[in-house]
All heavy atoms as a GROMACS GRO file, in nm:
protein
  619
    1MET      N    1   1.233  -5.660   1.899
    1MET     CA    2   1.185  -5.642   2.033
    1MET      C    3   1.251  -5.517   2.092
    1MET      O    4   1.366  -5.487   2.062
    1MET     CB    5   1.218  -5.765   2.118
    1MET     CG    6   1.181  -5.749   2.262
    1MET     SD    7   1.227  -5.888   2.366
    1MET     CE    8   1.105  -6.006   2.313
    2GLN      N    9   1.179  -5.448   2.177
    2GLN     CA   10   1.230  -5.326   2.239
    2GLN      C   11   1.212  -5.331   2.390
    2GLN      O   12   1.124  -5.399   2.441
    2GLN     CB   13   1.157  -5.204   2.184
    2GLN     CG   14   1.186  -5.177   2.040
    2GLN     CD   15   1.125  -5.046   1.995
    2GLN    OE1   16   1.042  -4.987   2.063
    2GLN    NE2   17   1.165  -5.001   1.878
    3VAL      N   18   1.296  -5.254   2.456
    3VAL     CA   19   1.285  -5.234   2.600
    3VAL      C   20   1.270  -5.084   2.622
    3VAL      O   21   1.332  -5.004   2.552
    3VAL     CB   22   1.412  -5.286   2.673
    3VAL    CG1   23   1.414  -5.244   2.817
    3VAL    CG2   24   1.422  -5.436   2.663
    4ILE      N   25   1.188  -5.048   2.717
    4ILE     CA   26   1.170  -4.907   2.749
    4ILE      C   27   1.234  -4.882   2.884
    4ILE      O   28   1.200  -4.947   2.984
    4ILE     CB   29   1.022  -4.868   2.749
    4ILE    CG1   30   0.964  -4.895   2.611
    4ILE    CG2   31   1.005  -4.722   2.792
    4ILE    CD1   32   0.820  -4.874   2.595
    5ILE      N   33   1.329  -4.789   2.886
    5ILE     CA   34   1.399  -4.753   3.009
    5ILE      C   35   1.339  -4.622   3.060
    5ILE      O   36   1.330  -4.524   2.986
    5ILE     CB   37   1.550  -4.731   2.982
    5ILE    CG1   38   1.611  -4.847   2.903
    5ILE    CG2   39   1.625  -4.706   3.113
    5ILE    CD1   40   1.611  -4.979   2.972
    6HIS      N   41   1.297  -4.622   3.185
    6HIS     CA   42   1.241  -4.503   3.248
    6HIS      C   43   1.341  -4.454   3.353
    6HIS      O   44   1.369  -4.526   3.449
    6HIS     CB   45   1.108  -4.533   3.316
    6HIS     CG   46   1.005  -4.588   3.224
    6HIS    ND1   47   0.931  -4.508   3.138
    6HIS    CD2   48   0.962  -4.715   3.204
    6HIS    CE1   49   0.848  -4.585   3.070
    6HIS    NE2   50   0.866  -4.710   3.107
    7GLY      N   51   1.394  -4.337   3.334
    7GLY     CA   52   1.483  -4.276   3.432
    7GLY      C   53   1.401  -4.199   3.534
    7GLY      O   54   1.345  -4.095   3.502
    8LEU      N   55   1.393  -4.252   3.654
    8LEU     CA   56   1.309  -4.189   3.756
    8LEU      C   57   1.364  -4.054   3.798
    8LEU      O   58   1.288  -3.961   3.823
    8LEU     CB   59   1.293  -4.281   3.877
    8LEU     CG   60   1.226  -4.416   3.847
    8LEU    CD1   61   1.217  -4.499   3.974
    8LEU    CD2   62   1.089  -4.396   3.787
    9ALA      N   63   1.497  -4.041   3.807
    9ALA     CA   64   1.556  -3.914   3.848
    9ALA      C   65   1.539  -3.807   3.742
    9ALA      O   66   1.510  -3.691   3.772
    9ALA     CB   67   1.704  -3.934   3.880
   10SER      N   68   1.555  -3.845   3.617
   10SER     CA   69   1.548  -3.746   3.508
   10SER      C   70   1.407  -3.726   3.454
   10SER      O   71   1.378  -3.625   3.391
   10SER     CB   72   1.638  -3.790   3.392
   10SER     OG   73   1.584  -3.905   3.329
   11GLY      N   74   1.320  -3.824   3.476
   11GLY     CA   75   1.186  -3.816   3.420
   11GLY      C   76   1.181  -3.848   3.272
   11GLY      O   77   1.078  -3.831   3.208
   12LYS      N   78   1.292  -3.896   3.216
   12LYS     CA   79   1.299  -3.928   3.073
   12LYS      C   80   1.277  -4.077   3.051
   12LYS      O   81   1.298  -4.159   3.139
   12LYS     CB   82   1.435  -3.889   3.016
   12LYS     CG   83   1.460  -3.740   3.019
   12LYS     CD   84   1.596  -3.709   2.959
   12LYS     CE   85   1.624  -3.559   2.964
   12LYS     NZ   86   1.757  -3.530   2.908
   13SER      N   87   1.237  -4.112   2.928
   13SER     CA   88   1.222  -4.251   2.887
   13SER      C   89   1.291  -4.272   2.754
   13SER      O   90   1.294  -4.181   2.670
   13SER     CB   91   1.074  -4.287   2.873
   13SER     OG   92   1.009  -4.283   2.998
   14TRP      N   93   1.346  -4.391   2.736
   14TRP     CA   94   1.414  -4.427   2.612
   14TRP      C   95   1.362  -4.561   2.565
   14TRP      O   96   1.344  -4.654   2.644
   14TRP     CB   97   1.565  -4.441   2.634
   14TRP     CG   98   1.632  -4.317   2.680
   14TRP    CD1   99   1.693  -4.224   2.602
   14TRP    CD2  100   1.645  -4.271   2.814
   14TRP    NE1  101   1.744  -4.123   2.681
   14TRP    CE2  102   1.715  -4.149   2.811
   14TRP    CE3  103   1.604  -4.320   2.939
   14TRP    CZ2  104   1.746  -4.078   2.926
   14TRP    CZ3  105   1.634  -4.248   3.052
   14TRP    CH2  106   1.704  -4.128   3.045
   15SER      N  107   1.339  -4.572   2.436
   15SER     CA  108   1.301  -4.698   2.374
   15SER      C  109   1.424  -4.753   2.305
   15SER      O  110   1.482  -4.688   2.218
   15SER     CB  111   1.188  -4.674   2.273
   15SER     OG  112   1.150  -4.794   2.214
   16ILE      N  113   1.463  -4.874   2.343
   16ILE     CA  114   1.587  -4.933   2.293
   16ILE      C  115   1.555  -5.062   2.219
   16ILE      O  116   1.493  -5.153   2.275
   16ILE     CB  117   1.682  -4.966   2.410
   16ILE    CG1  118   1.698  -4.845   2.497
   16ILE    CG2  119   1.810  -5.028   2.360
   16ILE    CD1  120   1.828  -4.788   2.518
   17ARG      N  121   1.596  -5.068   2.095
   17ARG     CA  122   1.580  -5.189   2.016
   17ARG      C  123   1.686  -5.291   2.060
   17ARG      O  124   1.803  -5.258   2.066
   17ARG     CB  125   1.594  -5.161   1.867
   17ARG     CG  126   1.567  -5.285   1.781
   17ARG     CD  127   1.556  -5.253   1.635
   17ARG     NE  128   1.448  -5.159   1.605
   17ARG     CZ  129   1.319  -5.190   1.596
   17ARG    NH1  130   1.280  -5.313   1.615
   17ARG    NH2  131   1.229  -5.098   1.566
   18LEU      N  132   1.643  -5.413   2.090
   18LEU     CA  133   1.734  -5.516   2.138
   18LEU      C  134   1.799  -5.592   2.025
   18LEU      O  135   1.737  -5.617   1.922
   18LEU     CB  136   1.658  -5.615   2.227
   18LEU     CG  137   1.598  -5.559   2.354
   18LEU    CD1  138   1.523  -5.668   2.427
   18LEU    CD2  139   1.705  -5.500   2.444
   19LYS      N  140   1.923  -5.631   2.049
   19LYS     CA  141   1.994  -5.724   1.963
   19LYS      C  142   1.980  -5.862   2.028
   19LYS      O  143   1.959  -5.872   2.150
   19LYS     CB  144   2.142  -5.689   1.955
   19LYS     CG  145   2.169  -5.549   1.905
   19LYS     CD  146   2.318  -5.521   1.918
   19LYS     CE  147   2.348  -5.374   1.896
   19LYS     NZ  148   2.486  -5.341   1.927
   20ASP      N  149   1.993  -5.967   1.949
   20ASP     CA  150   1.983  -6.103   2.006
   20ASP      C  151   2.085  -6.124   2.118
   20ASP      O  152   2.056  -6.190   2.217
   20ASP     CB  153   2.004  -6.208   1.897
   20ASP     CG  154   1.887  -6.214   1.800
   20ASP    OD1  155   1.776  -6.171   1.837
   20ASP    OD2  156   1.907  -6.263   1.688
   21THR      N  157   2.204  -6.067   2.102
   21THR     CA  158   2.309  -6.086   2.202
   21THR      C  159   2.276  -6.015   2.334
   21THR      O  160   2.329  -6.054   2.438
   21THR     CB  161   2.444  -6.036   2.149
   21THR    OG1  162   2.429  -5.900   2.106
   21THR    CG2  163   2.493  -6.120   2.033
   22ASP      N  164   2.191  -5.914   2.333
   22ASP     CA  165   2.154  -5.843   2.456
   22ASP      C  166   2.081  -5.934   2.553
   22ASP      O  167   2.093  -5.919   2.674
   22ASP     CB  168   2.063  -5.724   2.424
   22ASP     CG  169   2.133  -5.613   2.351
   22ASP    OD1  170   2.257  -5.598   2.366
   22ASP    OD2  171   2.064  -5.540   2.278
   23LEU      N  172   2.004  -6.027   2.503
   23LEU     CA  173   1.919  -6.110   2.588
   23LEU      C  174   1.997  -6.200   2.682
   23LEU      O  175   1.947  -6.240   2.787
   23LEU     CB  176   1.824  -6.194   2.502
   23LEU     CG  177   1.723  -6.112   2.422
   23LEU    CD1  178   1.647  -6.201   2.326
   23LEU    CD2  179   1.628  -6.038   2.515
   24SER      N  180   2.122  -6.230   2.650
   24SER     CA  181   2.203  -6.317   2.737
   24SER      C  182   2.277  -6.238   2.844
   24SER      O  183   2.337  -6.296   2.934
   24SER     CB  184   2.303  -6.398   2.654
   24SER     OG  185   2.394  -6.312   2.589
   25LEU      N  186   2.274  -6.106   2.837
   25LEU     CA  187   2.340  -6.021   2.937
   25LEU      C  188   2.253  -6.006   3.061
   25LEU      O  189   2.131  -6.017   3.054
   25LEU     CB  190   2.364  -5.881   2.879
   25LEU     CG  191   2.454  -5.869   2.758
   25LEU    CD1  192   2.453  -5.726   2.706
   25LEU    CD2  193   2.595  -5.914   2.790
   26THR      N  194   2.317  -5.977   3.174
   26THR     CA  195   2.238  -5.937   3.290
   26THR      C  196   2.179  -5.799   3.260
   26THR      O  197   2.230  -5.727   3.173
   26THR     CB  198   2.323  -5.928   3.418
   26THR    OG1  199   2.423  -5.827   3.401
   26THR    CG2  200   2.386  -6.063   3.453
   27VAL      N  201   2.076  -5.764   3.331
   27VAL     CA  202   2.016  -5.632   3.311
   27VAL      C  203   2.121  -5.524   3.338
   27VAL      O  204   2.132  -5.427   3.263
   27VAL     CB  205   1.892  -5.614   3.401
   27VAL    CG1  206   1.840  -5.472   3.394
   27VAL    CG2  207   1.783  -5.713   3.361
   28LEU      N  208   2.203  -5.543   3.441
   28LEU     CA  209   2.308  -5.446   3.473
   28LEU      C  210   2.404  -5.429   3.355
   28LEU      O  211   2.432  -5.317   3.313
   28LEU     CB  212   2.385  -5.490   3.598
   28LEU     CG  213   2.505  -5.404   3.636
   28LEU    CD1  214   2.462  -5.263   3.671
   28LEU    CD2  215   2.580  -5.468   3.753
   29ASN      N  216   2.454  -5.538   3.301
   29ASN     CA  217   2.549  -5.529   3.190
   29ASN      C  218   2.484  -5.475   3.063
   29ASN      O  219   2.548  -5.403   2.987
   29ASN     CB  220   2.617  -5.663   3.166
   29ASN     CG  221   2.716  -5.695   3.276
   29ASN    OD1  222   2.776  -5.606   3.334
   29ASN    ND2  223   2.731  -5.822   3.306
   30PHE      N  224   2.358  -5.507   3.042
   30PHE     CA  225   2.287  -5.449   2.928
   30PHE      C  226   2.278  -5.298   2.941
   30PHE      O  227   2.309  -5.224   2.848
   30PHE     CB  228   2.147  -5.510   2.915
   30PHE     CG  229   2.058  -5.431   2.823
   30PHE    CD1  230   2.078  -5.432   2.687
   30PHE    CD2  231   1.956  -5.353   2.875
   30PHE    CE1  232   1.998  -5.357   2.602
   30PHE    CE2  233   1.875  -5.278   2.792
   30PHE     CZ  234   1.896  -5.280   2.655
   31LEU      N  235   2.236  -5.250   3.057
   31LEU     CA  236   2.222  -5.106   3.078
   31LEU      C  237   2.357  -5.036   3.064
   31LEU      O  238   2.366  -4.930   3.002
   31LEU     CB  239   2.160  -5.078   3.215
   31LEU     CG  240   2.014  -5.119   3.230
   31LEU    CD1  241   1.969  -5.111   3.375
   31LEU    CD2  242   1.924  -5.035   3.140
   32ARG      N  243   2.460  -5.095   3.118
   32ARG     CA  244   2.594  -5.037   3.104
   32ARG      C  245   2.639  -5.036   2.958
   32ARG      O  246   2.702  -4.940   2.915
   32ARG     CB  247   2.694  -5.114   3.188
   32ARG     CG  248   2.681  -5.084   3.335
   32ARG     CD  249   2.783  -5.161   3.412
   32ARG     NE  250   2.790  -5.117   3.551
   32ARG     CZ  251   2.854  -5.183   3.644
   32ARG    NH1  252   2.919  -5.294   3.614
   32ARG    NH2  253   2.856  -5.138   3.767
   33SER      N  254   2.607  -5.140   2.884
   33SER     CA  255   2.648  -5.146   2.744
   33SER      C  256   2.581  -5.037   2.661
   33SER      O  257   2.630  -5.001   2.554
   33SER     CB  258   2.617  -5.284   2.683
   33SER     OG  259   2.479  -5.300   2.656
   34ARG      N  260   2.470  -4.986   2.709
   34ARG     CA  261   2.398  -4.878   2.642
   34ARG      C  262   2.422  -4.743   2.709
   34ARG      O  263   2.348  -4.648   2.693
   34ARG     CB  264   2.248  -4.908   2.637
   34ARG     CG  265   2.214  -5.037   2.562
   34ARG     CD  266   2.266  -5.031   2.419
   34ARG     NE  267   2.241  -5.154   2.347
   34ARG     CZ  268   2.139  -5.174   2.265
   34ARG    NH1  269   2.053  -5.079   2.243
   34ARG    NH2  270   2.126  -5.291   2.205
   35ASP      N  271   2.527  -4.736   2.791
   35ASP     CA  272   2.573  -4.612   2.855
   35ASP      C  273   2.479  -4.552   2.958
   35ASP      O  274   2.480  -4.432   2.981
   35ASP     CB  275   2.610  -4.506   2.750
   35ASP     CG  276   2.727  -4.549   2.664
   35ASP    OD1  277   2.818  -4.615   2.717
   35ASP    OD2  278   2.727  -4.516   2.545
   36PHE      N  279   2.398  -4.637   3.022
   36PHE     CA  280   2.319  -4.590   3.135
   36PHE      C  281   2.404  -4.606   3.260
   36PHE      O  282   2.459  -4.713   3.285
   36PHE     CB  283   2.189  -4.672   3.150
   36PHE     CG  284   2.088  -4.640   3.047
   36PHE    CD1  285   2.077  -4.716   2.932
   36PHE    CD2  286   2.002  -4.532   3.063
   36PHE    CE1  287   1.983  -4.687   2.835
   36PHE    CE2  288   1.907  -4.501   2.967
   36PHE     CZ  289   1.899  -4.579   2.852
   37PRO      N  290   2.419  -4.499   3.339
   37PRO     CA  291   2.502  -4.510   3.460
   37PRO      C  292   2.432  -4.593   3.567
   37PRO      O  293   2.320  -4.561   3.608
   37PRO     CB  294   2.518  -4.364   3.505
   37PRO     CG  295   2.399  -4.294   3.448
   37PRO     CD  296   2.362  -4.367   3.322
   38MET      N  297   2.495  -4.698   3.609
   38MET     CA  298   2.439  -4.786   3.711
   38MET      C  299   2.540  -4.804   3.823
   38MET      O  300   2.654  -4.841   3.798
   38MET     CB  301   2.404  -4.924   3.652
   38MET     CG  302   2.290  -4.923   3.554
   38MET     SD  303   2.132  -4.881   3.628
   38MET     CE  304   2.107  -5.021   3.736
   39ALA      N  305   2.498  -4.778   3.944
   39ALA     CA  306   2.585  -4.795   4.060
   39ALA      C  307   2.606  -4.944   4.088
   39ALA      O  308   2.513  -5.023   4.083
   39ALA     CB  309   2.525  -4.727   4.182
   40SER      N  310   2.730  -4.979   4.116
   40SER     CA  311   2.764  -5.115   4.158
   40SER      C  312   2.911  -5.114   4.197
   40SER      O  313   2.994  -5.064   4.123
   40SER     CB  314   2.741  -5.215   4.045
   40SER     OG  315   2.785  -5.343   4.084
   41SER      N  316   2.941  -5.167   4.314
   41SER     CA  317   3.080  -5.171   4.358
   41SER      C  318   3.132  -5.312   4.382
   41SER      O  319   3.247  -5.331   4.416
   41SER     CB  320   3.098  -5.087   4.485
   41SER     OG  321   3.019  -5.140   4.589
   42CYS      N  322   3.047  -5.412   4.361
   42CYS     CA  323   3.086  -5.550   4.393
   42CYS      C  324   3.120  -5.633   4.271
   42CYS      O  325   3.142  -5.753   4.283
   42CYS     CB  326   2.976  -5.618   4.474
   42CYS     SG  327   2.824  -5.648   4.381
   43ARG      N  328   3.123  -5.572   4.154
   43ARG     CA  329   3.156  -5.643   4.029
   43ARG      C  330   3.062  -5.761   4.003
   43ARG      O  331   3.104  -5.872   3.975
   43ARG     CB  332   3.301  -5.689   4.030
   43ARG     CG  333   3.398  -5.576   4.039
   43ARG     CD  334   3.539  -5.622   4.026
   43ARG     NE  335   3.626  -5.507   4.037
   43ARG     CZ  336   3.750  -5.515   4.078
   43ARG    NH1  337   3.802  -5.630   4.109
   43ARG    NH2  338   3.821  -5.405   4.086
   44ASP      N  339   2.935  -5.736   4.016
   44ASP     CA  340   2.830  -5.835   3.985
   44ASP      C  341   2.827  -5.954   4.080
   44ASP      O  342   2.782  -6.062   4.044
   44ASP     CB  343   2.842  -5.885   3.841
   44ASP     CG  344   2.832  -5.774   3.739
   44ASP    OD1  345   2.786  -5.664   3.775
   44ASP    OD2  346   2.867  -5.798   3.623
   45ASN      N  347   2.871  -5.936   4.204
   45ASN     CA  348   2.870  -6.046   4.301
   45ASN      C  349   2.749  -6.043   4.393
   45ASN      O  350   2.743  -6.118   4.490
   45ASN     CB  351   3.000  -6.044   4.385
   45ASN     CG  352   3.119  -6.083   4.303
   45ASN    OD1  353   3.112  -6.176   4.224
   45ASN    ND2  354   3.228  -6.012   4.319
   46GLN      N  355   2.656  -5.955   4.366
   46GLN     CA  356   2.530  -5.946   4.441
   46GLN      C  357   2.550  -5.914   4.589
   46GLN      O  358   2.473  -5.954   4.674
   46GLN     CB  359   2.450  -6.076   4.427
   46GLN     CG  360   2.424  -6.113   4.283
   46GLN     CD  361   2.372  -6.253   4.268
   46GLN    OE1  362   2.312  -6.307   4.360
   46GLN    NE2  363   2.394  -6.312   4.153
   47ILE      N  364   2.656  -5.839   4.619
   47ILE     CA  365   2.688  -5.808   4.758
   47ILE      C  366   2.650  -5.664   4.793
   47ILE      O  367   2.591  -5.639   4.898
   47ILE     CB  368   2.838  -5.829   4.785
   47ILE    CG1  369   2.872  -5.976   4.767
   47ILE    CG2  370   2.876  -5.784   4.925
   47ILE    CD1  371   3.020  -6.006   4.767
   48CYS      N  372   2.682  -5.568   4.706
   48CYS     CA  373   2.665  -5.426   4.741
   48CYS      C  374   2.520  -5.381   4.738
   48CYS      O  375   2.483  -5.286   4.806
   48CYS     CB  376   2.751  -5.338   4.652
   48CYS     SG  377   2.692  -5.321   4.481
   49LYS      N  378   2.438  -5.447   4.659
   49LYS     CA  379   2.294  -5.416   4.649
   49LYS      C  380   2.268  -5.273   4.604
   49LYS      O  381   2.172  -5.209   4.649
   49LYS     CB  382   2.224  -5.444   4.781
   49LYS     CG  383   2.252  -5.581   4.838
   49LYS     CD  384   2.133  -5.668   4.838
   49LYS     CE  385   2.152  -5.797   4.912
   49LYS     NZ  386   2.225  -5.898   4.843
   50LYS      N  387   2.353  -5.219   4.516
   50LYS     CA  388   2.337  -5.083   4.465
   50LYS      C  389   2.270  -5.077   4.329
   50LYS      O  390   2.234  -4.970   4.283
   50LYS     CB  391   2.473  -5.016   4.456
   50LYS     CG  392   2.539  -4.992   4.588
   50LYS     CD  393   2.672  -4.925   4.568
   50LYS     CE  394   2.739  -4.901   4.701
   50LYS     NZ  395   2.870  -4.837   4.684
   51CYS      N  396   2.254  -5.189   4.262
   51CYS     CA  397   2.210  -5.189   4.122
   51CYS      C  398   2.063  -5.227   4.104
   51CYS      O  399   2.026  -5.289   4.006
   51CYS     CB  400   2.300  -5.280   4.040
   51CYS     SG  401   2.289  -5.456   4.083
   52TYR      N  402   1.980  -5.187   4.198
   52TYR     CA  403   1.838  -5.220   4.187
   52TYR      C  404   1.772  -5.149   4.070
   52TYR      O  405   1.803  -5.034   4.040
   52TYR     CB  406   1.763  -5.181   4.314
   52TYR     CG  407   1.779  -5.280   4.427
   52TYR    CD1  408   1.857  -5.249   4.537
   52TYR    CD2  409   1.715  -5.402   4.422
   52TYR    CE1  410   1.871  -5.339   4.641
   52TYR    CE2  411   1.728  -5.494   4.526
   52TYR     CZ  412   1.806  -5.461   4.635
   52TYR     OH  413   1.820  -5.551   4.737
   53VAL      N  414   1.682  -5.219   4.003
   53VAL     CA  415   1.590  -5.160   3.906
   53VAL      C  416   1.450  -5.188   3.957
   53VAL      O  417   1.429  -5.283   4.033
   53VAL     CB  418   1.610  -5.215   3.762
   53VAL    CG1  419   1.746  -5.177   3.708
   53VAL    CG2  420   1.590  -5.366   3.755
   54ASN      N  421   1.356  -5.108   3.917
   54ASN     CA  422   1.216  -5.122   3.962
   54ASN      C  423   1.207  -5.126   4.114
   54ASN      O  424   1.117  -5.188   4.169
   54ASN     CB  425   1.151  -5.246   3.902
   54ASN     CG  426   1.140  -5.240   3.753
   54ASN    OD1  427   1.193  -5.152   3.688
   54ASN    ND2  428   1.071  -5.335   3.696
   55THR      N  429   1.302  -5.068   4.182
   55THR     CA  430   1.316  -5.056   4.328
   55THR      C  431   1.340  -5.186   4.403
   55THR      O  432   1.379  -5.182   4.519
   55THR     CB  433   1.195  -4.984   4.394
   55THR    OG1  434   1.078  -5.065   4.386
   55THR    CG2  435   1.169  -4.848   4.331
   56ASP      N  436   1.322  -5.303   4.341
   56ASP     CA  437   1.336  -5.426   4.418
   56ASP      C  438   1.401  -5.543   4.343
   56ASP      O  439   1.398  -5.655   4.392
   56ASP     CB  440   1.199  -5.469   4.470
   56ASP     CG  441   1.102  -5.501   4.358
   56ASP    OD1  442   1.128  -5.467   4.242
   56ASP    OD2  443   0.995  -5.558   4.388
   57ILE      N  444   1.461  -5.518   4.228
   57ILE     CA  445   1.522  -5.626   4.150
   57ILE      C  446   1.669  -5.595   4.131
   57ILE      O  447   1.705  -5.491   4.076
   57ILE     CB  448   1.454  -5.640   4.012
   57ILE    CG1  449   1.305  -5.671   4.030
   57ILE    CG2  450   1.522  -5.748   3.929
   57ILE    CD1  451   1.224  -5.656   3.902
   58LEU      N  452   1.756  -5.685   4.179
   58LEU     CA  453   1.899  -5.667   4.157
   58LEU      C  454   1.930  -5.691   4.010
   58LEU      O  455   1.913  -5.801   3.960
   58LEU     CB  456   1.980  -5.765   4.242
   58LEU     CG  457   2.008  -5.727   4.385
   58LEU    CD1  458   2.080  -5.839   4.457
   58LEU    CD2  459   2.088  -5.598   4.392
   59SER      N  460   1.978  -5.588   3.943
   59SER     CA  461   2.001  -5.599   3.799
   59SER      C  462   2.120  -5.688   3.765
   59SER      O  463   2.131  -5.737   3.653
   59SER     CB  464   2.020  -5.461   3.737
   59SER     OG  465   2.134  -5.397   3.789
   60CYS      N  466   2.208  -5.715   3.863
   60CYS     CA  467   2.322  -5.804   3.838
   60CYS      C  468   2.284  -5.950   3.855
   60CYS      O  469   2.363  -6.039   3.827
   60CYS     CB  470   2.439  -5.769   3.930
   60CYS     SG  471   2.406  -5.801   4.105
   61ASN      N  472   2.162  -5.974   3.899
   61ASN     CA  473   2.120  -6.110   3.936
   61ASN      C  474   2.018  -6.170   3.838
   61ASN      O  475   1.968  -6.278   3.863
   61ASN     CB  476   2.060  -6.105   4.077
   61ASN     CG  477   2.039  -6.242   4.136
   61ASN    OD1  478   2.116  -6.332   4.112
   61ASN    ND2  479   1.934  -6.257   4.213
   62ILE      N  480   1.989  -6.100   3.730
   62ILE     CA  481   1.887  -6.151   3.638
   62ILE      C  482   1.927  -6.118   3.494
   62ILE      O  483   1.966  -6.007   3.462
   62ILE     CB  484   1.748  -6.093   3.672
   62ILE    CG1  485   1.639  -6.159   3.589
   62ILE    CG2  486   1.746  -5.943   3.662
   62ILE    CD1  487   1.497  -6.131   3.639
   63LYS      N  488   1.918  -6.219   3.409
   63LYS     CA  489   1.945  -6.198   3.267
   63LYS      C  490   1.830  -6.118   3.206
   63LYS      O  491   1.715  -6.130   3.249
   63LYS     CB  492   1.960  -6.330   3.195
   63LYS     CG  493   2.087  -6.402   3.231
   63LYS     CD  494   2.111  -6.517   3.137
   63LYS     CE  495   2.234  -6.591   3.182
   63LYS     NZ  496   2.351  -6.558   3.109
   64LEU      N  497   1.862  -6.040   3.106
   64LEU     CA  498   1.761  -5.957   3.042
   64LEU      C  499   1.646  -6.042   2.988
   64LEU      O  500   1.529  -6.004   3.002
   64LEU     CB  501   1.824  -5.874   2.930
   64LEU     CG  502   1.732  -5.774   2.861
   64LEU    CD1  503   1.674  -5.674   2.959
   64LEU    CD2  504   1.807  -5.703   2.750
   65SER      N  505   1.675  -6.157   2.929
   65SER     CA  506   1.569  -6.243   2.876
   65SER      C  507   1.473  -6.287   2.986
   65SER      O  508   1.351  -6.287   2.967
   65SER     CB  509   1.628  -6.364   2.804
   65SER     OG  510   1.706  -6.441   2.894
   66ASP      N  511   1.527  -6.323   3.104
   66ASP     CA  512   1.443  -6.365   3.216
   66ASP      C  513   1.364  -6.247   3.272
   66ASP      O  514   1.248  -6.261   3.310
   66ASP     CB  515   1.528  -6.428   3.326
   66ASP     CG  516   1.592  -6.558   3.281
   66ASP    OD1  517   1.535  -6.625   3.192
   66ASP    OD2  518   1.698  -6.592   3.335
   67TYR      N  519   1.428  -6.130   3.278
   67TYR     CA  520   1.360  -6.011   3.326
   67TYR      C  521   1.236  -5.983   3.240
   67TYR      O  522   1.128  -5.959   3.291
   67TYR     CB  523   1.455  -5.890   3.324
   67TYR     CG  524   1.385  -5.763   3.365
   67TYR    CD1  525   1.382  -5.723   3.497
   67TYR    CD2  526   1.317  -5.686   3.270
   67TYR    CE1  527   1.314  -5.608   3.534
   67TYR    CE2  528   1.250  -5.571   3.306
   67TYR     CZ  529   1.248  -5.533   3.439
   67TYR     OH  530   1.180  -5.421   3.475
   68ILE      N  531   1.254  -5.987   3.108
   68ILE     CA  532   1.144  -5.958   3.016
   68ILE      C  533   1.030  -6.059   3.034
   68ILE      O  534   0.913  -6.022   3.036
   68ILE     CB  535   1.193  -5.952   2.871
   68ILE    CG1  536   1.284  -5.829   2.852
   68ILE    CG2  537   1.078  -5.950   2.772
   68ILE    CD1  538   1.360  -5.827   2.721
   69LYS      N  539   1.064  -6.186   3.050
   69LYS     CA  540   0.962  -6.289   3.072
   69LYS      C  541   0.883  -6.264   3.200
   69LYS      O  542   0.762  -6.284   3.204
   69LYS     CB  543   1.026  -6.427   3.079
   69LYS     CG  544   1.072  -6.481   2.947
   69LYS     CD  545   1.138  -6.616   2.965
   69LYS     CE  546   1.210  -6.658   2.840
   69LYS     NZ  547   1.291  -6.778   2.860
   70GLU      N  548   0.952  -6.223   3.306
   70GLU     CA  549   0.890  -6.209   3.437
   70GLU      C  550   0.825  -6.072   3.460
   70GLU      O  551   0.726  -6.062   3.533
   70GLU     CB  552   0.993  -6.234   3.547
   70GLU     CG  553   1.045  -6.376   3.549
   70GLU     CD  554   1.156  -6.396   3.650
   70GLU    OE1  555   1.159  -6.324   3.753
   70GLU    OE2  556   1.240  -6.484   3.628
   71HIS      N  557   0.883  -5.966   3.400
   71HIS     CA  558   0.842  -5.831   3.435
   71HIS      C  559   0.801  -5.744   3.317
   71HIS      O  560   0.765  -5.628   3.336
   71HIS     CB  561   0.955  -5.760   3.511
   71HIS     CG  562   1.002  -5.836   3.630
   71HIS    ND1  563   0.934  -5.840   3.749
   71HIS    CD2  564   1.112  -5.914   3.647
   71HIS    CE1  565   1.000  -5.916   3.835
   71HIS    NE2  566   1.107  -5.962   3.775
   72GLY      N  567   0.811  -5.796   3.197
   72GLY     CA  568   0.775  -5.716   3.079
   72GLY      C  569   0.893  -5.636   3.027
   72GLY      O  570   1.006  -5.654   3.070
   73ASN      N  571   0.867  -5.547   2.934
   73ASN     CA  572   0.975  -5.478   2.864
   73ASN      C  573   1.003  -5.337   2.916
   73ASN      O  574   1.064  -5.256   2.851
   73ASN     CB  575   0.948  -5.472   2.714
   73ASN     CG  576   0.835  -5.378   2.680
   73ASN    OD1  577   0.748  -5.352   2.762
   73ASN    ND2  578   0.835  -5.328   2.558
   74SER      N  579   0.960  -5.307   3.037
   74SER     CA  580   0.981  -5.175   3.095
   74SER      C  581   1.075  -5.188   3.216
   74SER      O  582   1.052  -5.272   3.304
   74SER     CB  583   0.847  -5.117   3.140
   74SER     OG  584   0.864  -4.993   3.200
   75ILE      N  585   1.180  -5.106   3.217
   75ILE     CA  586   1.277  -5.106   3.327
   75ILE      C  587   1.284  -4.966   3.386
   75ILE      O  588   1.304  -4.870   3.313
   75ILE     CB  589   1.417  -5.149   3.278
   75ILE    CG1  590   1.412  -5.288   3.215
   75ILE    CG2  591   1.518  -5.143   3.391
   75ILE    CD1  592   1.542  -5.330   3.148
   76ARG      N  593   1.267  -4.955   3.517
   76ARG     CA  594   1.276  -4.826   3.585
   76ARG      C  595   1.408  -4.819   3.660
   76ARG      O  596   1.439  -4.908   3.740
   76ARG     CB  597   1.161  -4.808   3.682
   76ARG     CG  598   1.028  -4.788   3.610
   76ARG     CD  599   0.912  -4.781   3.705
   76ARG     NE  600   0.896  -4.916   3.761
   76ARG     CZ  601   0.862  -4.941   3.886
   76ARG    NH1  602   0.839  -4.845   3.971
   76ARG    NH2  603   0.848  -5.065   3.929
   77ILE      N  604   1.485  -4.713   3.633
   77ILE     CA  605   1.613  -4.694   3.702
   77ILE      C  606   1.613  -4.560   3.774
   77ILE      O  607   1.546  -4.467   3.734
   77ILE     CB  608   1.733  -4.703   3.604
   77ILE    CG1  609   1.725  -4.597   3.496
   77ILE    CG2  610   1.742  -4.842   3.543
   77ILE    CD1  611   1.845  -4.591   3.406
   78ASP      N  612   1.687  -4.554   3.885
   78ASP     CA  613   1.702  -4.427   3.960
   78ASP      C  614   1.818  -4.349   3.907
   78ASP      O  615   1.911  -4.397   3.854
   78ASP     CB  616   1.723  -4.453   4.109
   78ASP     CG  617   1.593  -4.490   4.178
   78ASP    OD1  618   1.487  -4.441   4.136
   78ASP    OD2  619   1.600  -4.568   4.273
   0.00000   0.00000   0.00000
């Protein structure tokens, strides 16, 4: 399975092959594990609201597996 990351600021896209262990991570931790810079100052406590993906989804609040079920395999980051 793959996820496609779209960088809105850069205009670039990356196709990332998932490992089974990736699916249990939050979207924020998955993106960080793959060296995508993601703003967050609250240490995943859902307070700072800086880690939005797709403009309206807190990446610290949803596991990658749930994200894929609900939104598909495309993630847009600023």
